[in-house]
C-alpha positions as CSV (number, residue, x, y, z in Angstrom):
1,M,93.4,7.5,-39.8
2,S,90.5,6.2,-41.8
3,T,87.2,8.1,-41.7
4,H,85.3,5.3,-43.4
5,V,82.5,3.8,-41.2
6,A,81.1,0.5,-42.3
7,E,77.5,0.4,-43.4
8,H,75.1,-0.9,-40.8
9,R,73.7,-4.4,-41.6
10,D,70.2,-5.1,-40.4
11,D,69.5,-8.4,-42.1
12,Y,68.3,-11.7,-40.7
13,G,71.8,-13.3,-40.6
14,S,73.2,-10.4,-38.6
15,K,70.4,-10.6,-36.0
16,L,70.7,-14.4,-35.8
17,G,74.4,-14.1,-35.3
18,M,74.0,-11.6,-32.5
19,W,71.4,-13.8,-30.8
20,I,73.6,-16.9,-31.0
21,F,76.5,-14.9,-29.6
22,L,74.4,-13.7,-26.7
23,F,73.1,-17.1,-25.9
24,T,76.6,-18.7,-26.0
25,E,77.8,-16.0,-23.6
26,I,74.8,-16.6,-21.2
27,F,75.5,-20.4,-21.3
28,F,79.2,-20.0,-20.8
29,F,79.0,-17.6,-17.9
30,G,76.0,-19.2,-16.4
31,G,77.9,-22.5,-16.4
32,L,80.8,-20.9,-14.7
33,F,78.6,-19.4,-12.0
34,L,76.8,-22.8,-11.6
35,V,80.2,-24.6,-11.1
36,Y,81.3,-21.9,-8.6
37,A,78.1,-22.3,-6.6
38,V,78.3,-26.1,-6.5
39,Y,81.9,-26.1,-5.5
40,R,81.3,-23.4,-2.9
41,S,78.4,-25.4,-1.4
42,M,80.5,-28.5,-1.3
43,H,83.6,-26.9,0.2
44,P,82.6,-23.9,2.4
45,A,85.5,-24.1,4.8
46,D,88.0,-24.0,1.9
47,F,86.3,-21.0,0.4
48,H,86.3,-19.2,3.8
49,A,90.0,-20.0,4.3
50,A,90.8,-18.7,0.8
51,S,88.8,-15.5,1.4
52,L,91.2,-14.6,4.2
53,H,94.0,-14.1,1.7
54,L,92.2,-11.5,-0.4
55,D,93.2,-7.9,-0.3
56,G,90.4,-5.4,-0.4
57,L,92.5,-2.5,-1.6
58,I,93.6,-4.4,-4.7
59,G,90.0,-5.4,-5.4
60,A,88.9,-1.8,-5.0
61,I,91.6,-0.5,-7.4
62,N,90.8,-3.2,-9.9
63,T,87.1,-2.3,-9.7
64,A,87.9,1.4,-10.2
65,I,90.0,0.6,-13.3
66,L,87.3,-1.5,-14.8
67,I,84.5,1.1,-14.2
68,T,86.7,3.9,-15.6
69,S,87.6,1.9,-18.8
70,S,84.0,1.0,-19.3
71,L,83.0,4.7,-19.0
72,T,85.7,5.7,-21.4
73,M,84.6,3.3,-24.0
74,S,80.9,4.3,-23.6
75,L,81.8,8.0,-23.9
76,A,83.8,7.2,-27.1
77,V,81.0,5.3,-28.7
78,T,78.5,8.1,-27.9
79,A,80.9,10.6,-29.4
80,V,81.2,8.6,-32.6
81,Q,77.4,8.2,-32.8
82,K,77.1,12.0,-32.5
83,Q,79.8,12.4,-35.2
84,N,82.1,14.1,-32.7
85,N,85.2,12.1,-33.7
86,S,87.6,14.6,-32.1
87,L,86.4,13.4,-28.7
88,A,86.6,9.7,-29.6
89,F,90.1,9.6,-31.1
90,K,92.1,11.7,-28.7
């Protein structure tokens, strides 16, 4: 296991790249939500019929898994930032 940590870059190109990435994500997901809203307003009966086939238990399990994995990653990043690598790499 490598203990080398890359040097933090704080130059103009890095900041610009991050802003471009964030804007593309906003446009992409914003577009998806817009398309969803338009189709849902155009076909409300179809969306209602489809919602009857959803399983709440599977949705709850999926949500719990996503929240747990996000918490795990957040705790690992915090451990690395505090230089407690034994918690991050177990």
